[in-house]
C-alpha angles and dihedrals in degrees: 000000000000124000112244125235121225100245131076096241094048089047092059094040091052093050092051093055099049091086131026087222094068117097124224113256092233120190097307097058100029113144093193088095141359107260122205126237113199121195123192113194135169106263094231089054089049090051091050093048091056096047107117091231088059099047093098095039116108096209110137119219121211114249140165111253125206124183114194129184135133087268101046145013114187134164127204125184125212098028118159125236134182138150116274135198134051118262089003088077088070091058123102093233101056131207119227142211116214116198121192094183102051098095098019109046113227095008116146136188115211086344097303128105097202142025127210107212105190124195096208090208091158092062123072091190094050089208102087099093095041092048091046093054091049089053090055090049090049088059092047096251118151102243138146117289116227150174138173121271137186112235123208123181116192088345092305117124104238092182145253115325140181114242105209124186112254114237108228140111090304090054094052092043090054096046103034106026095244140059103193097094125094113274115198125196106211119206135172121332093024095138097150090234116157113260103167141309089262107104091209092063087071091062093080118138109190092163097042096270124070115268086223103035117191108223100177127043090022092157090062092045088191115160096172090113093052092047089052095048092049093046093051090047094055103031107040115111113246091254091052091046092056093049106030113024091086088066088067102033136033095242099174093056091048096050088056090048091050089052090055095044091055095045089050092048089234099176092162092067131084102285097060109011103024090231146108110038142104132221120211121195099214110208092198091064102016088230131121114240123210117224124185126217141175103028102168093119095072146099092048104328108136135177096166102061094249133134104231093177097078105022111135111272095218097046100036096136122089109285095223096048132062122237101184098189097053098032097048089051091051089047089056114087092208097051094036087059091050092049088052093051093049089047094050093045094054092047092051099043106035126340109100094000119134087255092056096049091042090053091052091047092051091053089048090049090048094057098037100101093046093044093050089048090052103102091184092058099082098037098091103042103010094243107176128217086256090052089057093044095052096037095109096054104028144039119249095212130238109059093354105086097171144021112247097252091039091056091047093053095049093041090051093051095047093045092052092050091050096046117115123216107293098185095133142150117274114287116241104213099180145000116202122190120205122200098173095112098042129161091032096045145347122217133211123195120196122198118199125199102188174333104074117281132218104187139000118207126191116194120188137176128211122179091345093306117118126215132184130206119190132194121183134198134064108288140151092223133039121183125194126191115201119197113228125208136175096040120238100042142132131237137184124208146169134188124223120197115193125197130220092265091054098256113142131209120194117214090222135028088216125032111269116241121217115191124199115195126005142224093228091083092218108151137176099248110176135003133196115192099177114036108180102155108343103101136347126224119233089276093057094253126133099232127170112255145200122209123210119202127202107216096172133100102242142045114285129184118220094219109127094028123118135197121203144166090205115070091199090057103054096169096051096126125015117217111233118249102270123155111223125203119220112281094015129132131218126196124210124193112230095204106121088237107117093164088073091068148291093293093061116092128221092237139056129222127249115232093206090065136308142197115218127191133192114206135182121208115235130200090254104010149358134281124211102218101177143342141187135192104215114202127213107287135179122264115279092014119110135211110225147151110281089244128358110303094354122147097232118083120211142174116258127203092177098053124203110206111181090358137085114289108261132199110326130217091265112222104226135115147118099345137043091250122076087216116065110204123195118196135209114025126239079055123215098190140069138207121256119212123208087239140001109288136179109240144172128201121210132183118228092268088062095254115149107240103175140348137183149118116268147122090244144034124215118209095179108148098008117146118249112268146090123292137179116235110198131186115176100310095336118104138186128194100226118199121193111194132201125222 
């Protein structure tokens, strides 16, 4: 863990550089100052908003929104505002949801569509949520970014608020690099207990809103992935759970999150109260990711007459109720030991240290003037100015059993006393496979969380011959490159990471299988990366497309096959279960619009060049079935196999989506090479043809550059780049190089 500096700015900076996952705060969530948010709203609308009968309505009123800080002042018109929260809507000091896309679809401010402006009325210190989010970030856990802001409505100071990042498709795009997976908001009683294998049974809404509410891909309303995850969580044998559960769930990230939950005393989250979290099914990893939210009931705030400061860290859930996620992890010797190591590491390096308490005190000092000036702050729980000033050291009484620092001190001592021996082998956080250089080589990247490592060894077997690659030295990352011969082939491998004390951890319980080639005879047959007017999808849109061809002799179903533009994310998009007849074609629309149906991918194609991979999931690994490196091609041309399933790839002017590949634009011409290269530029030469020809030259956007009839072509003065030289149905890829 990182060592903390003794200034507020350095504190935030250090946290954000502990883990590569953590996003920079940017202007919107900067903690270097306290920005202002100024709302101007029609007085009649404001009066309507505050009517008791409207407190729980989600109607959004149009307002003018102004964000002001030393870094930025910006004004937006027609921004939506409403109250947010559950019981907090009944409080005098309200919390607000601000939506930039209500009246202007797709609009964002500083790359977000919504803000959560929280009143924090439960907390006399007004630092609990902010300091809690920073602790998750310190552990490298994806969690909302936040800061404090001053809120003004119609020029009246409504008080000091917490600005917390809204968890939505923009959040998951920022944190996970995509937004096409299912995001579930999980409310009480979201215990993750098994109900049935029927996905629709998880759509129950006992309190008016679904317990597991789908927040992305709502039109599809498909809970199959959640049902499968919960089934595996509850019904895996113990042996399978230790070895395979991390295929479905990011266990490492959750164990860190659970450590923070317990050290915060976050009883209103999953572990105790089956509440207040999100699950995101990340298509890049095919894992569910756990995301916390709403952590105001922490650091000694209690409404249940419990002492959260010394509750046992391994049995923190309610004794009479099952929490299968946390409890099964604690029942596993492997995962319990990892939890213990993360807990001990945090207690040693940061939690409750002088730097930690100093950082919290500095935030408290920074907000003091604005908190004291907040006349709405004491109206709900009568917290005095003195309650605020002493909130780090002392309890305020009522539902506030401890001061923040007081709780931290007691919780740290009790956790250390309860900790079991965490002297374990290094923790392998992630194994990433990269097929980008196949068939020449295959790469494996191993990420290690801790403890310190001494060596990492990758052992692989090809055609019954075993090979070993070794790297020495303590590192967070180890990368191995495996040469591959005799394409197609198959290999098995495993990685062993050894600690300084000699303890060894294997990456996989069972050797991982990497298949290269497949007997299904599915192939990527034709690709169009810029469809301007060639063919419309069922919605009348000109989307890019990928054609799969079945070259085999029997029926084959596409279930278990995946298409991706990222070789280190083999399961990015699952092909729908379609049974293909021998010699048949199937078109898929690469439009990143999965709500339009099962044949629409969750990624788009790049018209400047694109690598595509077709994978098949194995019981204990992955098989690369086919791949293609698509060059930059003009609009409405396609890159396809010369004939269906053929080895040679060519450029097509007359494209054949969902049909046999026709006559290609044959690559032949005045030289032996299909690529004509001119060097240097400005060029001083020209090409001679064997006889006069009629030709046209296009750039890669399809723009006609030159045409004529001649026995030569001058390229003097041409800009460096790639061009298409065409004569009748004969084409060259013409490259003009610079010095």
